[in-house]
C-alpha positions as CSV (number, residue, x, y, z in Angstrom):
1,X,-169.0,-101.6,-64.7
2,X,-169.7,-103.1,-61.3
3,X,-169.0,-106.3,-59.5
4,X,-172.0,-107.4,-57.4
5,X,-171.1,-110.1,-54.8
6,X,-173.9,-112.0,-53.1
7,X,-173.6,-114.1,-50.0
8,X,-175.7,-117.3,-50.4
9,X,-177.2,-118.8,-47.2
10,X,-180.0,-116.7,-45.8
11,X,-179.3,-113.9,-48.3
12,X,-180.5,-115.7,-51.5
13,X,-181.7,-119.0,-50.2
14,X,-182.8,-120.6,-46.9
15,X,-181.5,-124.1,-46.4
16,X,-180.5,-123.6,-42.8
17,X,-182.8,-126.5,-41.7
18,X,-180.7,-128.8,-44.0
19,X,-177.5,-127.4,-42.6
20,X,-178.7,-128.0,-39.1
21,X,-179.7,-131.6,-39.8
22,X,-176.4,-132.3,-41.5
23,X,-174.4,-130.7,-38.7
24,X,-176.1,-132.9,-36.1
25,X,-175.5,-136.0,-38.2
26,X,-171.7,-135.4,-38.7
27,X,-171.1,-134.5,-35.1
28,X,-172.9,-137.6,-33.9
29,X,-171.0,-139.7,-36.5
30,X,-167.5,-138.4,-35.9
31,X,-167.6,-137.3,-32.2
32,X,-170.6,-139.0,-30.7
33,X,-172.1,-135.7,-29.4
34,X,-175.3,-133.8,-30.0
35,X,-174.4,-130.5,-31.6
36,X,-176.7,-128.0,-33.3
37,X,-175.6,-125.4,-35.8
38,X,-177.9,-122.9,-34.0
39,X,-175.7,-123.1,-30.9
40,X,-173.1,-120.8,-32.5
41,X,-173.1,-117.7,-34.6
42,X,-172.4,-119.2,-38.0
43,X,-173.6,-116.4,-40.2
44,X,-170.9,-115.0,-42.5
45,X,-168.3,-117.6,-41.5
46,X,-166.7,-120.5,-43.3
47,X,-167.4,-124.1,-42.4
48,X,-164.1,-124.9,-40.8
49,X,-164.4,-122.0,-38.3
50,X,-168.0,-123.0,-37.5
51,X,-167.0,-126.6,-36.9
52,X,-164.1,-125.6,-34.7
53,X,-166.3,-123.2,-32.6
54,X,-169.1,-125.8,-32.2
55,X,-166.5,-128.5,-31.3
56,X,-165.0,-126.3,-28.7
57,X,-168.5,-125.8,-27.2
58,X,-168.7,-129.6,-26.9
59,X,-165.2,-129.9,-25.4
60,X,-163.7,-131.3,-28.6
61,X,-160.2,-130.0,-29.4
62,X,-159.3,-128.0,-32.5
63,X,-156.7,-130.7,-33.3
64,X,-159.3,-133.4,-33.4
65,X,-161.5,-131.4,-35.8
66,X,-158.5,-130.6,-38.0
67,X,-157.4,-134.2,-38.0
68,X,-160.8,-135.2,-39.3
69,X,-161.2,-132.2,-41.6
70,X,-161.2,-134.1,-44.9
71,X,-163.6,-136.7,-43.7
72,X,-165.9,-134.1,-42.1
73,X,-166.2,-132.1,-45.3
74,X,-166.7,-135.1,-47.6
75,X,-169.3,-136.6,-45.3
76,X,-171.0,-133.2,-44.8
77,X,-171.3,-132.7,-48.6
78,X,-172.7,-136.2,-49.1
79,X,-175.3,-136.0,-46.3
80,X,-176.2,-132.4,-47.4
81,X,-176.9,-133.7,-50.9
82,X,-179.2,-136.5,-49.4
83,X,-181.0,-134.0,-47.1
84,X,-181.7,-131.2,-49.5
85,X,-185.0,-131.3,-51.4
86,X,-184.6,-132.0,-55.2
87,X,-186.8,-129.0,-55.9
88,X,-185.5,-126.1,-53.8
89,X,-187.6,-123.3,-55.5
90,X,-189.6,-122.8,-52.3
91,X,-186.2,-122.2,-50.5
92,X,-185.4,-119.1,-52.6
93,X,-186.0,-116.0,-50.5
94,X,-188.5,-113.3,-51.6
95,X,-187.5,-111.0,-54.4
96,X,-184.3,-112.9,-55.2
97,X,-185.3,-114.4,-58.6
98,X,-186.6,-111.0,-59.8
99,X,-183.5,-109.3,-58.6
100,X,-181.1,-111.7,-60.3
101,X,-183.2,-111.7,-63.5
102,X,-183.0,-107.9,-63.6
103,X,-179.2,-107.9,-63.0
104,X,-178.8,-110.5,-65.8
105,X,-179.7,-107.9,-68.4
106,X,-177.1,-105.4,-67.2
107,X,-173.4,-105.2,-67.7
108,X,-172.7,-106.0,-64.1
109,X,-170.6,-109.0,-63.1
110,X,-172.6,-111.0,-60.6
111,X,-170.8,-113.5,-58.3
112,X,-171.3,-115.6,-55.2
113,X,-169.2,-115.8,-52.1
114,X,-170.0,-118.2,-49.3
115,X,-168.5,-120.0,-46.4
116,X,-169.8,-123.2,-47.9
117,X,-167.7,-125.6,-50.0
118,X,-168.0,-126.3,-53.7
119,X,-170.0,-129.5,-53.1
120,X,-172.6,-127.7,-51.0
121,X,-173.0,-124.8,-53.4
122,X,-173.4,-127.3,-56.3
123,X,-176.3,-129.0,-54.4
124,X,-177.9,-125.6,-53.7
125,X,-177.6,-124.3,-57.2
126,X,-178.9,-127.6,-58.7
127,X,-181.9,-127.5,-56.4
128,X,-182.8,-123.9,-57.0
129,X,-181.6,-123.5,-60.7
130,X,-180.0,-120.2,-59.7
131,X,-176.5,-121.1,-61.0
132,X,-177.1,-119.5,-64.4
133,X,-177.1,-116.0,-62.8
134,X,-173.5,-116.1,-61.5
135,X,-170.3,-115.7,-63.4
136,X,-168.3,-117.5,-60.6
137,X,-168.3,-118.4,-57.0
138,X,-165.7,-118.0,-54.2
139,X,-165.9,-120.8,-51.6
140,X,-165.1,-120.9,-47.9
141,X,-162.6,-123.6,-48.7
142,X,-160.5,-121.2,-50.8
143,X,-160.0,-118.4,-48.3
144,X,-160.2,-118.2,-44.5
145,X,-161.7,-114.7,-44.2
146,X,-164.5,-112.7,-45.9
147,X,-162.0,-110.0,-46.9
148,X,-159.7,-112.6,-48.6
149,X,-162.8,-114.0,-50.4
150,X,-163.8,-110.6,-51.7
151,X,-160.3,-109.9,-52.9
152,X,-160.3,-113.2,-54.7
153,X,-163.6,-112.3,-56.3
154,X,-162.3,-109.0,-57.5
155,X,-159.3,-110.7,-59.0
156,X,-161.4,-113.2,-60.9
157,X,-163.8,-110.6,-62.1
158,X,-160.8,-108.6,-63.5
159,X,-159.5,-111.7,-65.3
160,X,-162.9,-112.1,-66.9
161,X,-163.5,-108.5,-67.9
162,X,-160.1,-106.9,-68.1
163,X,-161.5,-104.2,-65.8
164,X,-160.0,-103.5,-62.4
165,X,-162.8,-103.5,-59.8
166,X,-162.1,-101.5,-56.6
167,X,-163.9,-99.3,-54.1
168,X,-167.5,-98.4,-54.9
169,X,-167.3,-100.4,-58.2
170,X,-167.7,-103.4,-55.8
171,X,-171.1,-104.1,-54.1
172,X,-171.4,-106.7,-51.4
173,X,-174.9,-108.0,-50.4
174,X,-175.3,-110.2,-47.3
175,X,-177.3,-111.0,-44.2
176,X,-174.4,-110.9,-41.7
177,X,-172.5,-108.2,-39.8
178,X,-169.4,-109.8,-41.2
179,X,-170.5,-109.0,-44.8
180,X,-170.7,-105.4,-43.8
181,X,-167.4,-105.3,-42.0
182,X,-165.5,-107.0,-44.9
183,X,-167.1,-104.6,-47.4
184,X,-166.0,-101.6,-45.4
185,X,-162.5,-103.0,-45.3
186,X,-162.2,-102.9,-49.1
187,X,-164.3,-99.7,-49.4
188,X,-167.1,-101.5,-51.2
189,X,-170.8,-100.5,-51.2
190,X,-172.4,-102.6,-48.5
191,X,-176.0,-103.8,-48.7
192,X,-177.3,-105.6,-45.7
193,X,-180.5,-107.7,-45.6
194,X,-182.2,-108.9,-42.4
195,X,-183.1,-112.4,-43.6
196,X,-180.6,-114.2,-41.4
197,X,-179.9,-114.5,-37.7
198,X,-178.5,-110.9,-37.4
199,X,-181.4,-108.5,-36.6
200,X,-182.0,-105.2,-38.3
201,X,-180.6,-103.5,-35.1
202,X,-177.5,-105.6,-35.1
203,X,-176.9,-104.9,-38.8
204,X,-177.6,-101.2,-38.5
205,X,-175.0,-100.9,-35.7
206,X,-172.4,-101.9,-38.3
207,X,-173.5,-99.0,-40.6
208,X,-174.1,-100.6,-44.0
209,X,-174.6,-98.2,-46.9
210,X,-178.1,-99.7,-47.3
211,X,-180.2,-101.8,-45.1
212,X,-183.3,-103.8,-46.2
213,X,-185.7,-106.1,-44.3
214,X,-185.5,-108.5,-47.3
215,X,-184.9,-108.4,-51.1
216,X,-188.6,-108.4,-51.9
217,X,-188.7,-104.9,-53.4
218,X,-185.9,-105.7,-55.9
219,X,-186.3,-102.3,-57.6
220,X,-185.0,-100.5,-54.5
221,X,-182.1,-103.0,-54.2
222,X,-181.2,-102.3,-57.9
223,X,-181.2,-98.6,-57.1
224,X,-178.9,-99.2,-54.2
225,X,-176.6,-101.2,-56.4
226,X,-176.5,-98.3,-58.7
């Protein structure tokens, strides 16, 4: 039995334009500055860390961001829900639906982990109808690091199945160098996909077990999962 953990943004779906629009709106509303998500390396990070780095770039203190943390998150979730298209099927990346359908008829536990919050994930899964493929999700609001998120996913999967997942029984699929690094830290199988801001060369430099341009050839990805 294996636990397959997918990153969400730019691994399975691409709603970065919605994230960019929403980020600009909240920074204008809360801090009266123009701030674009693309100005920082957000891939594979949780929202709080991304907000703090972007704020720092705009000379806004960490304390000011933290003091507004609850309002920032609630407003972000609300605006994101307004900005996201009701039908997000065109935002699903190539090969993803076929891959998830193929995994659904196996005994593998399939989970999501993402730096996004519960509210954002709810909007994305509602728009794409992908929620049925995942046993559970670990959110960026539950753990500060990718490694902590993976360990939480392993614990939840064990509670569901009574099987202890560890080492190569865990597979992590993501578009970020941070996904590779955290997978190596827990000795998981790492599958990198170059559908995000990190290039093939950048991903390769972190030595994933498998590296794909995208998930379009889902049969090869299934073989890598094992």
